N, C-alpha and C positions, 0 to 999 in steps of 0.2 A: 826576438821569438820564445817563434814560431820555430823556427829552426831545432830550439831546445830542448824542444816537445820532441821530437822526430828523433825514431832509435836514430842508433847509430849507423847501420848497415843503411839506413834510408837514404844517408849523409850522402855517403859513401858514393849513390847510388847516381843524386842529382848533380853530384860533382864530375862524375864521368859522363852524366851526359851536357852537363856546361862544358868541358874542354872542349866533345866533342863539336858540341856547338858553334862555340872560340875556332875549331882546325879550322872547319866547315867553313865558317863564312868569313874569315881571317886568308884561308891560306887556297886551301883547296877553291873554293869557284871562283874568286878573283884572277886564277887559272887558268881555269875551264872558260872562262870567259877568253883571257885574253888568246887563247888557242883559238879559240872561234873567230877572232878576231883576223887573227893572219891568216887565218883558213881564207877565210871570207874577199882579206885582200890577196889574195892569187887567187883565186876563183876567178876576181874579174881583172886581172892581168888585160892587157889586150895589145896588141904587135906594134910600136910605136915607144912604148911607156918604157922613161928612165926610172930603174931600179939599181939597187945596189945589195951586193953581194956579199957572203959573214967575211969573207975579207976588207972588202971598204973597196973592193973596183967601182968604180960605179958604170953601168952598162947599158944600153939600150933591149931592152923582152921583144925576141921571134917570137918565141910561138913553148907550145909545151906540150909531152906526151907521156903521157901515166908515170909521174914524177920524177921526170927529165926535162928543163924547159934550157931553150937556142937564144943566147942572148949573141950581142956584137960588141964588139968592147971597143973598135973600128973601123969604118967601112973596107968591108970584105974580110971582114976577121972575124968570125965564127968562133965560138963556147958550148961547149953543154955540160950544161951543173945540176944539182941538185934544183928543186921546182923551191925545197924549202928553206935552204941557206939567202933564199930571198927576199929583199925589206925593203922598203920605202927610204927615199931618199933624206937620210933629214935635215929639214928642217935650222939656215945658218940665223943666229940672232947675233942683229947688227950696234954692238957697242963695247 
């Protein structure tokens, strides 16, 4: 009943603030947290780690320099890829 007593301008302002809060907590903050988690993962990579490229190729991480990563697809076969495309290999679910 309290909202009925407030002028229409205040109702609109309260709804806009509520919508901004919903967008922040359901869209912006989770995406920001995901980006930070991915950056921390890429910073923690070390020589010999098994990773997957965005194209789905399973490779071994060798080194990183200026946003580029050197990976080894097979013994003696090295490639340079964007560091941002590297991600952990998904766990297989038995079932």
